A tleap script that builds the chain and sets N, CA, C and O, in Angstrom:
source leaprc.protein.ff14SB
mol = sequence {
  NMET PRO ARG SER VAL ASN ALA VAL ALA SER
  ARG ALA ARG ARG LYS LYS VAL LEU LYS ALA
  ALA ARG GLY PHE PHE GLY ALA ARG SER LYS
  VAL LEU THR VAL ALA LYS ASN ALA LEU ASP
  LYS ALA MET GLY TYR ALA TYR ARG ASP ARG
  LYS ALA LYS LYS ARG ALA TYR ARG ARG LEU
  TRP ILE ALA ARG ILE ASN ALA GLY ALA ARG
  GLN TYR GLY VAL SER TYR SER ARG LEU MET
  HIE HIE LEU ALA LYS SER ASP VAL GLN LEU
  ASN ARG LYS VAL LEU ALA ASP LEU ALA LEU
  ASN HIE ALA ASP ALA PHE LYS ALA ILE VAL
  GLU SER VAL CARG
}
set mol.1.N position { 26.147 -52.723 -22.615 }
set mol.1.CA position { 26.636 -52.075 -21.397 }
set mol.1.C position { 25.504 -51.240 -20.790 }
set mol.1.O position { 24.849 -50.488 -21.512 }
set mol.2.N position { 25.259 -51.357 -19.476 }
set mol.2.CA position { 24.161 -50.602 -18.852 }
set mol.2.C position { 24.446 -49.099 -18.832 }
set mol.2.O position { 25.595 -48.657 -18.806 }
set mol.3.N position { 23.353 -48.336 -18.844 }
set mol.3.CA position { 23.461 -46.873 -18.848 }
set mol.3.C position { 23.787 -46.390 -17.437 }
set mol.3.O position { 23.188 -46.846 -16.463 }
set mol.4.N position { 24.715 -45.488 -17.337 }
set mol.4.CA position { 25.088 -44.924 -16.037 }
set mol.4.C position { 24.452 -43.546 -15.906 }
set mol.4.O position { 24.618 -42.689 -16.774 }
set mol.5.N position { 23.727 -43.343 -14.818 }
set mol.5.CA position { 23.013 -42.071 -14.656 }
set mol.5.C position { 23.504 -41.244 -13.471 }
set mol.5.O position { 23.034 -40.125 -13.266 }
set mol.6.N position { 24.432 -41.771 -12.697 }
set mol.6.CA position { 24.997 -41.064 -11.548 }
set mol.6.C position { 23.909 -40.591 -10.585 }
set mol.6.O position { 23.716 -39.392 -10.383 }
set mol.7.N position { 23.212 -41.547 -10.003 }
set mol.7.CA position { 22.106 -41.246 -9.090 }
set mol.7.C position { 22.567 -40.470 -7.860 }
set mol.7.O position { 21.798 -39.698 -7.286 }
set mol.8.N position { 23.799 -40.669 -7.463 }
set mol.8.CA position { 24.304 -39.993 -6.266 }
set mol.8.C position { 24.284 -38.472 -6.463 }
set mol.8.O position { 23.816 -37.735 -5.595 }
set mol.9.N position { 24.790 -38.013 -7.601 }
set mol.9.CA position { 24.838 -36.580 -7.865 }
set mol.9.C position { 23.435 -36.014 -8.075 }
set mol.9.O position { 23.137 -34.906 -7.630 }
set mol.10.N position { 22.567 -36.779 -8.759 }
set mol.10.CA position { 21.190 -36.318 -9.004 }
set mol.10.C position { 20.449 -36.139 -7.687 }
set mol.10.O position { 19.778 -35.129 -7.473 }
set mol.11.N position { 20.575 -37.129 -6.804 }
set mol.11.CA position { 19.896 -37.053 -5.506 }
set mol.11.C position { 20.441 -35.891 -4.688 }
set mol.11.O position { 19.687 -35.189 -4.014 }
set mol.12.N position { 21.752 -35.692 -4.750 }
set mol.12.CA position { 22.363 -34.592 -3.991 }
set mol.12.C position { 21.839 -33.247 -4.480 }
set mol.12.O position { 21.575 -32.348 -3.682 }
set mol.13.N position { 21.690 -33.115 -5.809 }
set mol.13.CA position { 21.162 -31.865 -6.368 }
set mol.13.C position { 19.742 -31.617 -5.888 }
set mol.13.O position { 19.394 -30.505 -5.492 }
set mol.14.N position { 18.916 -32.674 -5.928 }
set mol.14.CA position { 17.522 -32.525 -5.497 }
set mol.14.C position { 17.434 -32.196 -4.017 }
set mol.14.O position { 16.650 -31.341 -3.605 }
set mol.15.N position { 18.251 -32.888 -3.214 }
set mol.15.CA position { 18.241 -32.638 -1.768 }
set mol.15.C position { 18.664 -31.206 -1.456 }
set mol.15.O position { 18.125 -30.569 -0.551 }
set mol.16.N position { 19.640 -30.711 -2.221 }
set mol.16.CA position { 20.123 -29.345 -2.003 }
set mol.16.C position { 19.003 -28.334 -2.233 }
set mol.16.O position { 18.829 -27.395 -1.456 }
set mol.17.N position { 18.243 -28.539 -3.315 }
set mol.17.CA position { 17.137 -27.624 -3.631 }
set mol.17.C position { 16.059 -27.725 -2.570 }
set mol.17.O position { 15.588 -26.702 -2.071 }
set mol.18.N position { 15.652 -28.954 -2.209 }
set mol.18.CA position { 14.575 -29.125 -1.231 }
set mol.18.C position { 14.986 -28.646 0.154 }
set mol.18.O position { 14.151 -28.148 0.909 }
set mol.19.N position { 16.252 -28.791 0.495 }
set mol.19.CA position { 16.717 -28.290 1.787 }
set mol.19.C position { 16.663 -26.770 1.835 }
set mol.19.O position { 16.288 -26.184 2.851 }
set mol.20.N position { 17.043 -26.133 0.721 }
set mol.20.CA position { 17.006 -24.667 0.666 }
set mol.20.C position { 15.574 -24.150 0.696 }
set mol.20.O position { 15.331 -23.022 1.126 }
set mol.21.N position { 14.616 -24.972 0.239 }
set mol.21.CA position { 13.209 -24.548 0.181 }
set mol.21.C position { 12.446 -24.896 1.453 }
set mol.21.O position { 11.230 -24.707 1.506 }
set mol.22.N position { 13.120 -25.394 2.466 }
set mol.22.CA position { 12.432 -25.712 3.714 }
set mol.22.C position { 11.775 -24.464 4.285 }
set mol.22.O position { 12.361 -23.382 4.263 }
set mol.23.N position { 10.571 -24.614 4.790 }
set mol.23.CA position { 9.852 -23.487 5.351 }
set mol.23.C position { 8.944 -22.811 4.355 }
set mol.23.O position { 8.113 -21.988 4.739 }
set mol.24.N position { 9.081 -23.139 3.072 }
set mol.24.CA position { 8.160 -22.604 2.068 }
set mol.24.C position { 6.814 -23.290 2.244 }
set mol.24.O position { 6.748 -24.374 2.823 }
set mol.25.N position { 5.741 -22.681 1.756 }
set mol.25.CA position { 4.379 -23.167 1.965 }
set mol.25.C position { 3.996 -24.221 0.935 }
set mol.25.O position { 4.251 -24.059 -0.258 }
set mol.26.N position { 3.386 -25.297 1.403 }
set mol.26.CA position { 2.784 -26.300 0.524 }
set mol.26.C position { 3.776 -26.976 -0.405 }
set mol.26.O position { 4.858 -27.390 0.012 }
set mol.27.N position { 3.389 -27.081 -1.682 }
set mol.27.CA position { 4.198 -27.789 -2.669 }
set mol.27.C position { 5.539 -27.109 -2.901 }
set mol.27.O position { 6.474 -27.737 -3.396 }
set mol.28.N position { 5.641 -25.837 -2.550 }
set mol.28.CA position { 6.890 -25.107 -2.752 }
set mol.28.C position { 8.042 -25.700 -1.936 }
set mol.28.O position { 9.209 -25.459 -2.247 }
set mol.29.N position { 7.726 -26.463 -0.909 }
set mol.29.CA position { 8.786 -27.092 -0.131 }
set mol.29.C position { 8.843 -28.605 -0.333 }
set mol.29.O position { 9.701 -29.272 0.246 }
set mol.30.N position { 7.932 -29.158 -1.154 }
set mol.30.CA position { 7.854 -30.613 -1.308 }
set mol.30.C position { 8.162 -31.101 -2.723 }
set mol.30.O position { 8.856 -32.103 -2.894 }
set mol.31.N position { 7.653 -30.401 -3.736 }
set mol.31.CA position { 7.786 -30.841 -5.127 }
set mol.31.C position { 9.002 -30.156 -5.744 }
set mol.31.O position { 9.151 -28.936 -5.677 }
set mol.32.N position { 9.865 -30.970 -6.347 }
set mol.32.CA position { 11.150 -30.447 -6.803 }
set mol.32.C position { 11.008 -29.296 -7.797 }
set mol.32.O position { 11.644 -28.257 -7.619 }
set mol.33.N position { 10.192 -29.453 -8.838 }
set mol.33.CA position { 10.118 -28.409 -9.862 }
set mol.33.C position { 9.512 -27.126 -9.298 }
set mol.33.O position { 9.960 -26.027 -9.627 }
set mol.34.N position { 8.500 -27.263 -8.453 }
set mol.34.CA position { 7.881 -26.087 -7.830 }
set mol.34.C position { 8.871 -25.426 -6.874 }
set mol.34.O position { 8.987 -24.201 -6.833 }
set mol.35.N position { 9.580 -26.248 -6.108 }
set mol.35.CA position { 10.569 -25.723 -5.160 }
set mol.35.C position { 11.690 -24.991 -5.891 }
set mol.35.O position { 12.169 -23.956 -5.430 }
set mol.36.N position { 12.107 -25.538 -7.041 }
set mol.36.CA position { 13.181 -24.914 -7.809 }
set mol.36.C position { 12.765 -23.523 -8.290 }
set mol.36.O position { 13.539 -22.569 -8.210 }
set mol.37.N position { 11.519 -23.422 -8.796 }
set mol.37.CA position { 11.007 -22.133 -9.258 }
set mol.37.C position { 10.883 -21.145 -8.099 }
set mol.37.O position { 11.261 -19.981 -8.224 }
set mol.38.N position { 10.352 -21.618 -6.976 }
set mol.38.CA position { 10.193 -20.754 -5.805 }
set mol.38.C position { 11.548 -20.279 -5.297 }
set mol.38.O position { 11.699 -19.132 -4.874 }
set mol.39.N position { 12.529 -21.173 -5.342 }
set mol.39.CA position { 13.866 -20.832 -4.865 }
set mol.39.C position { 14.534 -19.814 -5.778 }
set mol.39.O position { 15.211 -18.902 -5.304 }
set mol.40.N position { 14.345 -19.966 -7.101 }
set mol.40.CA position { 14.881 -18.977 -8.037 }
set mol.40.C position { 14.319 -17.594 -7.736 }
set mol.40.O position { 15.050 -16.605 -7.702 }
set mol.41.N position { 13.005 -17.544 -7.518 }
set mol.41.CA position { 12.341 -16.274 -7.214 }
set mol.41.C position { 12.882 -15.696 -5.904 }
set mol.41.O position { 13.186 -14.506 -5.817 }
set mol.42.N position { 12.995 -16.553 -4.892 }
set mol.42.CA position { 13.458 -16.105 -3.575 }
set mol.42.C position { 14.882 -15.583 -3.633 }
set mol.42.O position { 15.200 -14.570 -3.010 }
set mol.43.N position { 15.742 -16.270 -4.380 }
set mol.43.CA position { 17.130 -15.833 -4.489 }
set mol.43.C position { 17.233 -14.502 -5.231 }
set mol.43.O position { 18.084 -13.668 -4.920 }
set mol.44.N position { 16.359 -14.317 -6.208 }
set mol.44.CA position { 16.324 -13.032 -6.912 }
set mol.44.C position { 15.939 -11.898 -5.987 }
set mol.44.O position { 16.544 -10.826 -6.010 }
set mol.45.N position { 14.910 -12.147 -5.159 }
set mol.45.CA position { 14.489 -11.135 -4.188 }
set mol.45.C position { 15.598 -10.859 -3.178 }
set mol.45.O position { 15.836 -9.709 -2.809 }
set mol.46.N position { 16.275 -11.917 -2.732 }
set mol.46.CA position { 17.334 -11.753 -1.735 }
set mol.46.C position { 18.465 -10.897 -2.296 }
set mol.46.O position { 18.981 -10.014 -1.612 }
set mol.47.N position { 18.849 -11.164 -3.553 }
set mol.47.CA position { 19.920 -10.389 -4.178 }
set mol.47.C position { 19.511 -8.931 -4.319 }
set mol.47.O position { 20.273 -8.026 -3.980 }
set mol.48.N position { 18.288 -8.711 -4.827 }
set mol.48.CA position { 17.796 -7.343 -5.034 }
set mol.48.C position { 17.737 -6.584 -3.712 }
set mol.48.O position { 18.134 -5.421 -3.636 }
set mol.49.N position { 17.235 -7.254 -2.669 }
set mol.49.CA position { 16.992 -6.546 -1.420 }
set mol.49.C position { 18.242 -6.352 -0.574 }
set mol.49.O position { 18.246 -5.528 0.342 }
set mol.50.N position { 19.308 -7.102 -0.867 }
set mol.50.CA position { 20.581 -6.774 -0.208 }
set mol.50.C position { 21.063 -5.410 -0.663 }
set mol.50.O position { 21.663 -4.672 0.118 }
set mol.51.N position { 20.807 -5.066 -1.921 }
set mol.51.CA position { 21.165 -3.743 -2.432 }
set mol.51.C position { 20.203 -2.684 -1.892 }
set mol.51.O position { 20.620 -1.593 -1.505 }
set mol.52.N position { 18.898 -3.024 -1.870 }
set mol.52.CA position { 17.879 -2.070 -1.431 }
set mol.52.C position { 18.060 -1.711 0.045 }
set mol.52.O position { 17.764 -0.588 0.455 }
set mol.53.N position { 18.546 -2.667 0.840 }
set mol.53.CA position { 18.737 -2.412 2.267 }
set mol.53.C position { 19.761 -1.303 2.489 }
set mol.53.O position { 19.597 -0.466 3.376 }
set mol.54.N position { 20.815 -1.303 1.679 }
set mol.54.CA position { 21.835 -0.262 1.801 }
set mol.54.C position { 21.250 1.111 1.490 }
set mol.54.O position { 21.562 2.097 2.157 }
set mol.55.N position { 20.387 1.160 0.456 }
set mol.55.CA position { 19.742 2.436 0.104 }
set mol.55.C position { 18.789 2.890 1.204 }
set mol.55.O position { 18.725 4.075 1.533 }
set mol.56.N position { 18.049 1.934 1.772 }
set mol.56.CA position { 17.069 2.268 2.814 }
set mol.56.C position { 17.767 2.827 4.050 }
set mol.56.O position { 17.304 3.802 4.643 }
set mol.57.N position { 18.882 2.208 4.437 }
set mol.57.CA position { 19.614 2.707 5.601 }
set mol.57.C position { 20.191 4.085 5.344 }
set mol.57.O position { 20.158 4.946 6.223 }
set mol.58.N position { 20.720 4.301 4.152 }
set mol.58.CA position { 21.268 5.623 3.831 }
set mol.58.C position { 20.186 6.685 3.926 }
set mol.58.O position { 20.430 7.765 4.464 }
set mol.59.N position { 18.969 6.390 3.403 }
set mol.59.CA position { 17.866 7.354 3.494 }
set mol.59.C position { 17.487 7.631 4.947 }
set mol.59.O position { 17.195 8.771 5.308 }
set mol.60.N position { 17.491 6.587 5.781 }
set mol.60.CA position { 17.185 6.750 7.200 }
set mol.60.C position { 18.222 7.640 7.879 }
set mol.60.O position { 17.876 8.544 8.639 }
set mol.61.N position { 19.517 7.371 7.593 }
set mol.61.CA position { 20.574 8.182 8.200 }
set mol.61.C position { 20.458 9.640 7.782 }
set mol.61.O position { 20.633 10.538 8.606 }
set mol.62.N position { 20.163 9.884 6.505 }
set mol.62.CA position { 20.040 11.265 6.022 }
set mol.62.C position { 18.885 11.972 6.714 }
set mol.62.O position { 19.006 13.139 7.088 }
set mol.63.N position { 17.763 11.274 6.887 }
set mol.63.CA position { 16.606 11.873 7.566 }
set mol.63.C position { 16.949 12.232 9.010 }
set mol.63.O position { 16.550 13.289 9.500 }
set mol.64.N position { 17.683 11.361 9.687 }
set mol.64.CA position { 18.052 11.617 11.083 }
set mol.64.C position { 19.041 12.777 11.198 }
set mol.64.O position { 18.925 13.613 12.094 }
set mol.65.N position { 20.009 12.821 10.291 }
set mol.65.CA position { 20.982 13.917 10.312 }
set mol.65.C position { 20.275 15.232 10.027 }
set mol.65.O position { 20.542 16.239 10.683 }
set mol.66.N position { 19.375 15.228 9.054 }
set mol.66.CA position { 18.636 16.438 8.696 }
set mol.66.C position { 17.809 16.939 9.879 }
set mol.66.O position { 17.801 18.134 10.177 }
set mol.67.N position { 17.111 16.017 10.553 }
set mol.67.CA position { 16.298 16.404 11.713 }
set mol.67.C position { 17.180 16.982 12.818 }
set mol.67.O position { 16.830 17.983 13.442 }
set mol.68.N position { 18.328 16.341 13.054 }
set mol.68.CA position { 19.230 16.835 14.088 }
set mol.68.C position { 19.836 18.178 13.727 }
set mol.68.O position { 19.972 19.047 14.588 }
set mol.69.N position { 20.201 18.360 12.471 }
set mol.69.CA position { 20.842 19.604 12.043 }
set mol.69.C position { 19.871 20.771 12.082 }
set mol.69.O position { 20.244 21.884 12.453 }
set mol.70.N position { 18.622 20.518 11.700 }
set mol.70.CA position { 17.634 21.602 11.666 }
set mol.70.C position { 17.308 22.133 13.058 }
set mol.70.O position { 16.822 23.257 13.186 }
set mol.71.N position { 17.565 21.352 14.095 }
set mol.71.CA position { 17.391 21.853 15.466 }
set mol.71.C position { 18.369 22.990 15.757 }
set mol.71.O position { 18.115 23.843 16.608 }
set mol.72.N position { 19.483 22.986 15.041 }
set mol.72.CA position { 20.498 24.019 15.249 }
set mol.72.C position { 20.558 24.997 14.084 }
set mol.72.O position { 21.552 25.702 13.913 }
set mol.73.N position { 19.497 25.041 13.282 }
set mol.73.CA position { 19.369 26.039 12.234 }
set mol.73.C position { 20.200 25.797 10.992 }
set mol.73.O position { 20.539 26.746 10.285 }
set mol.74.N position { 20.537 24.549 10.709 }
set mol.74.CA position { 21.320 24.209 9.519 }
set mol.74.C position { 20.572 23.120 8.765 }
set mol.74.O position { 20.011 22.210 9.376 }
set mol.75.N position { 20.561 23.212 7.442 }
set mol.75.CA position { 19.950 22.144 6.658 }
set mol.75.C position { 20.964 21.022 6.465 }
set mol.75.O position { 22.163 21.202 6.678 }
set mol.76.N position { 20.460 19.869 6.059 }
set mol.76.CA position { 21.332 18.703 5.838 }
set mol.76.C position { 22.408 19.003 4.797 }
set mol.76.O position { 23.586 18.709 5.000 }
set mol.77.N position { 21.982 19.591 3.682 }
set mol.77.CA position { 22.942 19.801 2.591 }
set mol.77.C position { 24.035 20.786 2.996 }
set mol.77.O position { 25.203 20.587 2.663 }
set mol.78.N position { 23.668 21.837 3.705 }
set mol.78.CA position { 24.684 22.797 4.158 }
set mol.78.C position { 25.633 22.162 5.171 }
set mol.78.O position { 26.843 22.388 5.135 }
set mol.79.N position { 25.065 21.364 6.075 }
set mol.79.CA position { 25.904 20.691 7.069 }
set mol.79.C position { 26.915 19.771 6.384 }
set mol.79.O position { 28.100 19.791 6.717 }
set mol.80.N position { 26.450 18.971 5.433 }
set mol.80.CA position { 27.348 18.046 4.746 }
set mol.80.C position { 28.403 18.802 3.934 }
set mol.80.O position { 29.555 18.377 3.849 }
set mol.81.N position { 27.995 19.919 3.344 }
set mol.81.CA position { 28.952 20.743 2.591 }
set mol.81.C position { 30.045 21.269 3.511 }
set mol.81.O position { 31.229 21.198 3.181 }
set mol.82.N position { 29.646 21.798 4.670 }
set mol.82.CA position { 30.627 22.344 5.615 }
set mol.82.C position { 31.506 21.240 6.203 }
set mol.82.O position { 32.693 21.455 6.451 }
set mol.83.N position { 30.928 20.066 6.425 }
set mol.83.CA position { 31.730 18.944 6.928 }
set mol.83.C position { 32.796 18.543 5.905 }
set mol.83.O position { 33.944 18.278 6.264 }
set mol.84.N position { 32.405 18.503 4.633 }
set mol.84.CA position { 33.366 18.137 3.585 }
set mol.84.C position { 34.450 19.196 3.454 }
set mol.84.O position { 35.627 18.878 3.283 }
set mol.85.N position { 34.032 20.483 3.537 }
set mol.85.CA position { 34.996 21.581 3.433 }
set mol.85.C position { 35.973 21.564 4.605 }
set mol.85.O position { 37.158 21.848 4.437 }
set mol.86.N position { 35.467 21.226 5.799 }
set mol.86.CA position { 36.306 21.192 6.999 }
set mol.86.C position { 37.099 19.907 7.122 }
set mol.86.O position { 37.867 19.733 8.069 }
set mol.87.N position { 36.915 18.998 6.160 }
set mol.87.CA position { 37.615 17.716 6.136 }
set mol.87.C position { 37.333 16.885 7.388 }
set mol.87.O position { 38.238 16.273 7.955 }
set mol.88.N position { 36.050 16.872 7.816 }
set mol.88.CA position { 35.631 16.025 8.931 }
set mol.88.C position { 35.298 14.653 8.355 }
set mol.88.O position { 34.427 14.538 7.493 }
set mol.89.N position { 35.989 13.605 8.827 }
set mol.89.CA position { 35.860 12.266 8.268 }
set mol.89.C position { 34.842 11.424 9.044 }
set mol.89.O position { 35.175 10.350 9.546 }
set mol.90.N position { 33.608 11.910 9.138 }
set mol.90.CA position { 32.544 11.142 9.777 }
set mol.90.C position { 31.525 10.751 8.723 }
set mol.90.O position { 31.054 11.600 7.966 }
set mol.91.N position { 31.178 9.462 8.668 }
set mol.91.CA position { 30.199 9.028 7.673 }
set mol.91.C position { 28.773 9.251 8.193 }
set mol.91.O position { 28.570 9.612 9.353 }
set mol.92.N position { 27.810 9.033 7.326 }
set mol.92.CA position { 26.411 9.310 7.658 }
set mol.92.C position { 25.905 8.411 8.775 }
set mol.92.O position { 25.079 8.836 9.584 }
set mol.93.N position { 26.388 7.179 8.831 }
set mol.93.CA position { 25.952 6.257 9.874 }
set mol.93.C position { 26.335 6.792 11.260 }
set mol.93.O position { 25.527 6.780 12.188 }
set mol.94.N position { 27.564 7.254 11.377 }
set mol.94.CA position { 28.052 7.778 12.664 }
set mol.94.C position { 27.338 9.081 13.006 }
set mol.94.O position { 26.929 9.290 14.148 }
set mol.95.N position { 27.189 9.960 12.011 }
set mol.95.CA position { 26.504 11.228 12.257 }
set mol.95.C position { 25.059 10.999 12.696 }
set mol.95.O position { 24.570 11.682 13.596 }
set mol.96.N position { 24.376 10.043 12.068 }
set mol.96.CA position { 22.992 9.748 12.441 }
set mol.96.C position { 22.914 9.213 13.860 }
set mol.96.O position { 21.996 9.559 14.603 }
set mol.97.N position { 23.869 8.372 14.246 }
set mol.97.CA position { 23.886 7.844 15.608 }
set mol.97.C position { 24.130 8.961 16.610 }
set mol.97.O position { 23.502 9.003 17.668 }
set mol.98.N position { 25.043 9.864 16.275 }
set mol.98.CA position { 25.296 11.006 17.170 }
set mol.98.C position { 24.055 11.889 17.298 }
set mol.98.O position { 23.713 12.332 18.394 }
set mol.99.N position { 23.386 12.141 16.173 }
set mol.99.CA position { 22.194 12.995 16.195 }
set mol.99.C position { 21.089 12.377 17.035 }
set mol.99.O position { 20.340 13.085 17.709 }
set mol.100.N position { 20.989 11.052 16.993 }
set mol.100.CA position { 19.902 10.370 17.693 }
set mol.100.C position { 20.211 10.138 19.165 }
set mol.100.O position { 19.359 10.365 20.024 }
set mol.101.N position { 21.436 9.684 19.461 }
set mol.101.CA position { 21.747 9.228 20.822 }
set mol.101.C position { 22.682 10.144 21.614 }
set mol.101.O position { 22.741 10.050 22.840 }
set mol.102.N position { 23.411 11.025 20.931 }
set mol.102.CA position { 24.385 11.884 21.621 }
set mol.102.C position { 24.227 13.310 21.103 }
set mol.102.O position { 25.064 13.797 20.343 }
set mol.103.N position { 23.159 13.968 21.514 }
set mol.103.CA position { 22.811 15.282 20.986 }
set mol.103.C position { 23.898 16.318 21.265 }
set mol.103.O position { 24.165 17.182 20.430 }
set mol.104.N position { 24.522 16.232 22.437 }
set mol.104.CA position { 25.558 17.221 22.770 }
set mol.104.C position { 26.778 17.087 21.855 }
set mol.104.O position { 27.349 18.096 21.441 }
set mol.105.N position { 27.177 15.872 21.541 }
set mol.105.CA position { 28.311 15.651 20.632 }
set mol.105.C position { 27.951 16.120 19.222 }
set mol.105.O position { 28.775 16.716 18.528 }
set mol.106.N position { 26.718 15.845 18.806 }
set mol.106.CA position { 26.281 16.284 17.474 }
set mol.106.C position { 26.242 17.811 17.397 }
set mol.106.O position { 26.604 18.403 16.380 }
set mol.107.N position { 25.800 18.431 18.479 }
set mol.107.CA position { 25.748 19.903 18.520 }
set mol.107.C position { 27.161 20.477 18.404 }
set mol.107.O position { 27.381 21.477 17.719 }
set mol.108.N position { 28.111 19.836 19.077 }
set mol.108.CA position { 29.502 20.309 19.014 }
set mol.108.C position { 30.045 20.212 17.583 }
set mol.108.O position { 30.776 21.092 17.130 }
set mol.109.N position { 29.685 19.147 16.886 }
set mol.109.CA position { 30.123 19.000 15.495 }
set mol.109.C position { 29.512 20.078 14.621 }
set mol.109.O position { 30.195 20.685 13.796 }
set mol.110.N position { 28.209 20.314 14.809 }
set mol.110.CA position { 27.529 21.350 14.000 }
set mol.110.C position { 28.146 22.715 14.266 }
set mol.110.O position { 28.390 23.476 13.330 }
set mol.111.N position { 28.395 23.027 15.508 }
set mol.111.CA position { 28.968 24.321 15.871 }
set mol.111.C position { 30.401 24.461 15.342 }
set mol.111.O position { 30.811 25.554 14.952 }
set mol.112.N position { 31.158 23.369 15.327 }
set mol.112.CA position { 32.551 23.457 14.892 }
set mol.112.C position { 32.680 23.736 13.405 }
set mol.112.O position { 33.649 24.365 12.980 }
set mol.113.N position { 31.714 23.278 12.597 }
set mol.113.CA position { 31.828 23.480 11.147 }
set mol.113.C position { 31.024 24.668 10.668 }
set mol.113.O position { 31.094 25.018 9.490 }
set mol.114.N position { 30.277 25.287 11.529 }
set mol.114.CA position { 29.415 26.409 11.121 }
set mol.114.C position { 30.213 27.610 10.672 }
set mol.114.O position { 29.634 28.631 10.299 }
savepdb mol mol.pdb
quit
Protein backbone atom coordinates (compact mmCIF):
# COMPACT_ATOMS: atom_id res chain seq x y z
CA UNK A 1 0.00 0.00 0.00
CA UNK A 2 1.46 3.43 -0.93
CA UNK A 3 2.43 5.87 1.80
CA UNK A 4 0.04 8.77 2.31
CA UNK A 5 1.69 12.06 3.21
CA UNK A 6 -1.22 14.52 2.91
CA UNK A 7 0.51 16.99 0.59
CA UNK A 8 -2.46 19.33 0.71
CA UNK A 9 -2.06 20.07 4.42
CA UNK A 10 1.76 20.27 4.17
CA UNK A 11 1.58 22.79 1.33
CA UNK A 12 -1.05 24.81 3.18
CA UNK A 13 1.19 24.97 6.26
CA UNK A 14 4.16 26.14 4.20
CA UNK A 15 2.09 28.70 2.31
CA UNK A 16 0.73 30.06 5.60
CA UNK A 17 4.25 30.62 6.95
CA UNK A 18 5.58 32.15 3.72
CA UNK A 19 2.54 34.40 3.39
CA UNK A 20 3.01 35.69 6.94
CA UNK A 21 6.71 36.34 6.18
CA UNK A 22 6.00 38.49 3.13
CA UNK A 23 7.96 41.72 3.24
CA UNK A 24 10.83 40.20 5.21
CA UNK A 25 14.31 40.72 3.71
CA UNK A 26 16.05 38.13 1.54
CA UNK A 27 15.81 34.46 2.50
CA UNK A 28 13.59 35.36 5.46
CA UNK A 29 10.69 35.66 3.03
CA UNK A 30 11.68 32.87 0.61
CA UNK A 31 13.15 29.86 2.47
CA UNK A 32 10.71 28.00 4.67
CA UNK A 33 12.99 27.19 7.63
CA UNK A 34 14.50 30.69 7.71
CA UNK A 35 11.05 32.25 7.35
CA UNK A 36 9.70 30.09 10.18
CA UNK A 37 12.49 31.23 12.52
CA UNK A 38 12.07 34.87 11.51
CA UNK A 39 8.32 34.62 12.02
CA UNK A 40 8.74 33.10 15.49
CA UNK A 41 11.01 36.00 16.44
CA UNK A 42 8.63 38.57 14.94
CA UNK A 43 5.61 37.13 16.73
CA UNK A 44 7.51 37.20 20.01
CA UNK A 45 8.34 40.87 19.50
CA UNK A 46 4.74 41.63 18.52
CA UNK A 47 3.39 39.97 21.68
CA UNK A 48 5.94 41.71 23.92
CA UNK A 49 5.40 45.12 22.37
CA UNK A 50 1.61 45.00 22.59
CA UNK A 51 2.17 45.02 26.35
CA UNK A 52 4.98 47.60 26.17
CA UNK A 53 2.77 49.97 24.16
CA UNK A 54 0.27 50.16 27.02
CA UNK A 55 3.08 51.03 29.45
CA UNK A 56 4.51 53.64 27.07
CA UNK A 57 1.16 55.38 26.66
CA UNK A 58 0.55 55.40 30.41
CA UNK A 59 3.97 57.05 30.96
CA UNK A 60 3.15 59.65 28.28
CA UNK A 61 -0.22 60.43 29.87
CA UNK A 62 1.35 60.79 33.32
CA UNK A 63 4.00 63.18 31.96
CA UNK A 64 1.32 65.31 30.29
CA UNK A 65 -0.89 65.40 33.38
CA UNK A 66 2.10 66.29 35.55
CA UNK A 67 3.12 69.13 33.22
CA UNK A 68 -0.43 70.46 33.14
CA UNK A 69 -0.91 70.19 36.90
CA UNK A 70 2.36 71.92 37.74
CA UNK A 71 1.19 75.00 35.82
CA UNK A 72 -1.41 75.38 38.56
CA UNK A 73 0.94 74.61 41.45
CA UNK A 74 0.00 70.97 42.04
CA UNK A 75 2.15 67.89 41.54
CA UNK A 76 0.88 64.84 39.67
CA UNK A 77 0.71 62.66 42.76
CA UNK A 78 -1.22 65.23 44.80
CA UNK A 79 -3.62 65.84 41.92
CA UNK A 80 -4.32 62.12 41.51
CA UNK A 81 -4.75 61.73 45.27
CA UNK A 82 -7.29 64.57 45.40
CA UNK A 83 -9.10 63.22 42.33
CA UNK A 84 -9.43 59.80 43.98
CA UNK A 85 -10.57 61.37 47.26
CA UNK A 86 -13.15 63.50 45.42
CA UNK A 87 -14.34 60.41 43.52
CA UNK A 88 -13.71 61.99 40.10
CA UNK A 89 -14.00 59.15 37.55
CA UNK A 90 -11.60 60.43 34.88
CA UNK A 91 -8.84 58.15 33.65
CA UNK A 92 -5.31 59.25 32.77
CA UNK A 93 -5.98 59.18 29.03
CA UNK A 94 -8.84 61.69 29.35
CA UNK A 95 -6.95 63.86 31.83
CA UNK A 96 -3.91 63.97 29.53
CA UNK A 97 -6.09 64.99 26.59
CA UNK A 98 -7.70 67.73 28.66
CA UNK A 99 -4.30 68.98 29.84
CA UNK A 100 -2.97 69.09 26.29
CA UNK A 101 -5.95 70.29 24.25
CA UNK A 102 -8.45 71.85 26.69
CA UNK A 103 -6.46 73.83 29.25
CA UNK A 104 -9.50 75.67 30.63
CA UNK A 105 -11.37 72.42 31.35
CA UNK A 106 -8.26 70.92 32.95
CA UNK A 107 -7.84 74.04 35.09
CA UNK A 108 -11.46 73.72 36.25
CA UNK A 109 -10.83 70.12 37.29
CA UNK A 110 -7.66 71.07 39.19
CA UNK A 111 -9.43 73.92 40.95
CA UNK A 112 -12.45 71.77 41.85
CA UNK A 113 -10.38 69.14 43.67
CA UNK A 114 -7.88 71.49 45.29
